[in-house]
C-alpha positions in Angstrom: 15.1 30.1 -47.7 12.3 31.9 -49.1 11.1 29.2 -51.3 10.2 27.2 -48.1 7.6 29.8 -47.4 5.3 28.2 -50.5 6.2 24.4 -49.0 5.6 25.8 -45.5 2.2 27.4 -46.5 0.6 24.4 -48.9 1.5 22.0 -45.5 -0.2 24.5 -43.1 -3.0 25.0 -45.5 -3.3 20.8 -45.6 -3.4 21.3 -41.6 -5.9 23.4 -41.5 -8.5 21.1 -43.8 -7.1 18.0 -41.9 -7.6 18.9 -38.4 -11.6 19.7 -39.2 -12.0 16.3 -40.9 -10.5 14.5 -38.1 -12.5 16.2 -35.3 -15.5 15.2 -37.7 -14.5 11.6 -37.8 -13.9 11.2 -34.2 -17.5 12.5 -33.5 -18.6 9.2 -34.7 -16.6 7.9 -31.6 -18.6 10.3 -29.1 -15.0 11.8 -28.0 -16.0 15.9 -27.4 -13.0 16.4 -25.3 -10.9 19.2 -27.2 -12.7 19.9 -30.5 -12.5 23.4 -29.8 -8.7 23.1 -29.4 -8.5 21.5 -32.7 -10.7 24.3 -34.6 -8.4 27.1 -33.1 -5.6 25.5 -34.2 -7.0 24.9 -37.9 -7.6 28.4 -38.1 -4.5 29.4 -36.7 -2.9 27.1 -39.4 -4.7 28.8 -42.2 -4.2 32.5 -41.0 -0.2 31.2 -40.6 -0.2 29.9 -44.1 -1.8 33.0 -45.4 0.7 35.1 -43.8 3.4 32.8 -45.5 2.1 33.9 -49.2 1.8 37.4 -48.1 5.8 37.3 -47.1 6.4 35.8 -50.0 4.9 38.2 -52.2 6.5 41.1 -50.2 10.1 39.2 -51.0 9.1 39.4 -54.6 8.1 43.0 -54.7 11.6 43.9 -52.8 13.5 42.2 -55.4 11.6 43.8 -58.0 10.8 40.5 -59.6 7.4 42.0 -61.4 6.8 39.1 -63.7 6.3 36.5 -61.2 4.2 38.9 -59.2 2.1 39.5 -62.4 1.9 35.1 -63.2 1.3 34.2 -59.9 -1.0 36.5 -57.9 -4.1 35.5 -59.6 -3.1 31.8 -58.6 -2.3 32.9 -55.0 -5.8 35.1 -54.9 -8.0 31.9 -55.8 -6.1 29.8 -53.9 -6.6 31.9 -50.9 -10.1 32.4 -51.1 -10.4 28.4 -51.4 -8.4 27.7 -48.3 -10.4 30.3 -46.4 -13.8 29.6 -47.5 -13.1 25.6 -47.0 -11.7 26.4 -43.6 -14.3 28.1 -42.4 -16.8 25.8 -43.8 -15.3 22.5 -42.2 -14.7 24.1 -38.8 -18.8 25.4 -39.0 -19.8 21.7 -39.5 -17.5 21.0 -36.7 -19.3 23.2 -34.4 -22.2 22.5 -35.8 -22.1 18.6 -35.1 -20.6 18.9 -31.9 -23.4 21.6 -30.4 -26.0 19.0 -31.7 -24.3 16.2 -29.8 -24.2 18.3 -26.9 -27.6 18.8 -26.4 
């Protein structure tokens, strides 16, 4: 059951990146109806993905698997930074593009 947290985290991280890309691709078709909703869902998916990783790390602490924590913490920190940075960049780009098209 706990192993599903990593899979869920990965899938939600991908969703967090795919939704802004879909928004940007729809920009060419001039569909501006719900870009804000998709951006909120993207950022929410990113937040839930990071929460899953925190829950998984808590599980490792609870079962006192210190070697697993020491082995995976660096990768989790790097993945977290990459996920956050790219999610905010993609959603920021979506905001800028739709704001320019609205003018």
